[in-house]
N, C-alpha and C positions, 0 to 999 in steps of 0.2 A: 299765651297759648298760640300755637301756629294756626293761622287761618288756612282754610282750604278753598281754593278757587273752584268755581263751577265752570265746566266747559259749556260753550254755547249750545243751545238746543239743536241748531243745525250748523254744520261745518260750512265754511265759506269756500265756494268753488274757485279754484285758481288754475291758470294755464300751466305754470311751472312751480311745483311745490318747493323747489330749492331756491327760487328767485322770485319772490313776490313783488308786484308793482306797488307803487305808492297807493293807488286806488284799492288794490286788494288788501294791503296792510290796514287801510282806513276801515274797510268793511269788517276785517277780523277784529279790529279794536272796538268798533261799535257793537259787534255781536258779543264780545267778551264783557264789555261794560254793561250791556243789557242783562247778561247772566250774573253779573257781580255788581249790583247797584251800590254796594258800600265801598267799592274800590276807589282809592284816591288817585291812582296812576295805573295806566295800562300801556306797556311797551311791547310792540310787535317786532320780532326780528325778521331777517331776510327770508328765513325758511318757515315762518309761521310760529316759531317758538314765542310764547307770550308770557311776560312777567307781569303779575298783578300785585300791586302794593295796596295794603289795607290801612285804615286810620291808625292802627296801633304800631305801624311801621314794619309789620311782618310782610313777607313776600311769598308768593306761590308761583310756580311755573307750570304752564300748560305746554305739553309737547305738540309738535305740528300735527300729529295724528288726531289730536283733540280739537284742533281749530280749523284745519283746511282739508280739502279733498280735491284731487285733480279733476278738472272739468272736462 
């Protein structure tokens, strides 16, 4: 069964939504991990697109609009 990742309760504010810094990516990762405690892996892309992997090997993708907001 396909897992559904939950988006973070609050979006991470970033300066440039197309080019996240390493610190901003880390903040997004932490927020997504908090919202998805069963995730085994969370990868944040340059634009905030986030791939969440679950214990059964399934993956779900969060779009930038679900993870970041321009500060």
